[in-house]
N, C-alpha and C positions, 0 to 999 in steps of 0.2 A: 504494500500500500504506500503510494507516494504521499509524502507530507512536506509542507512548507510551514514552519512554525516561526512566527515573528515574536520578538521580544525587544525590550529596551525603551518603549514609549513612556511618556510621563509628562509632567508639568515643568516648564522651564521659563525663565524670564527672557524677554527679548534681548538679543545679543549673546545668549548662552549657547550651549552645545548639548547634543544628545547623540548617542550611537545606537542605531537599530541593528538587530541581528535577525537573520533568516536562516534557520537550521533546516537543511534539506535531507530527506531520507527516502528510502524505498526504491531508488534506481540510481543509475549512473547518469550524471548530468554533463558529461564531458563535451557533448555537442550542443549544449544549451546555452542560451543567455538566461541569466537570473537577474531580476531587477525589482523595481518598486513603482507602484502607482500610489496616488493619494486622492482622497475625496474630502473636501472641506464641506461644512454645512451649507446646504443650498446650492452647491456647485457641482459641475460634472466631474467625474473622476478623470485624473490626468496622469500621464506618464511622468516619472521623475528621473529615473536613472536605471541603467542596466550594465552588466558586465558579462563577457563571455567566459564561461568556466575554463575553457582551454585557451590560453593566450592572453587573457585579461583585457581584451578590447573593451573600452567603456563608452557609454553614451549618456548624455545628460540633457535635460530640458534646459531651455535658456533661463528659466526662472530660478534654477538652483545652481547653475554652472558657476564655479568659483567659490561657492559656499559649501556644497556637499561633495563628498568623496565616496565612491562605491569601491569596494574591494572584496576579495574572496580569500578564504583560507581552505585550500583543497584538503588538507589533513583533517580539518574539523567539519568539512562539508557545510560550511557556513559562509554566507554573504553578509557584509556589513555596509551600513550607510552611515557615515560620519557626517553629522549635520552641524555646521558652525554658523555663527552670526545669524541665529534664528530670528525670524520676524513673526509678528502675530499672524500674518497671512500664510505662514507655513502650518498653521493649525489645521489638522486633518487626521483622518484615519489612514494609516499607511499600510499598504498591502504588498506582500511579496508575491512575485509571479515568476514563472519559468516557461520558456518556449524555445523551440529550435529556430524560429524565424528571427531575422535581424530586427532589432528594436525599432528601426524606422518604419517597420510594418506593423508594429503593435498599435492597435486602435483602441482597445479597451481591455480591462482585466479579464472579462469574460471570454475574450478571444484567445487568451493564452491557454496553454495546455494544462498548466497547474497554477494554483494560487492558494494563498493562506487566508486566515480569518481576519487579519488586520490587527494593528496596535495603534492606540490613540496617542497623538502628539498634540499637546496644548502649549502654545507660546503666549504668555501674558505680556501686556504692554506696560 
């Protein structure tokens, strides 16, 4: 059974940092991209970032580039999203996703092959 389990969400002040983790299990993800979507209250879900499990190619949305860093630890089967300089508009539920397609083809979480249940990130002003 394939599972993506997110952790690391919480409440942080604007300007602060959080690191999200996505623990993957149940299959080999060597040919996959693993990444993150987020959904803020009243807004559509949006792509945040993704990393290719093999090779480490990364993709970022323009809204987080330069502030967020995605990485993976192959030994731990875990993908991380380091979020720095957080803003109130980063408040959202963050979902981990995995798919073999390149992230420029990711249109929504539901279109990805696997996804997790989400973790809440709240940034106070």
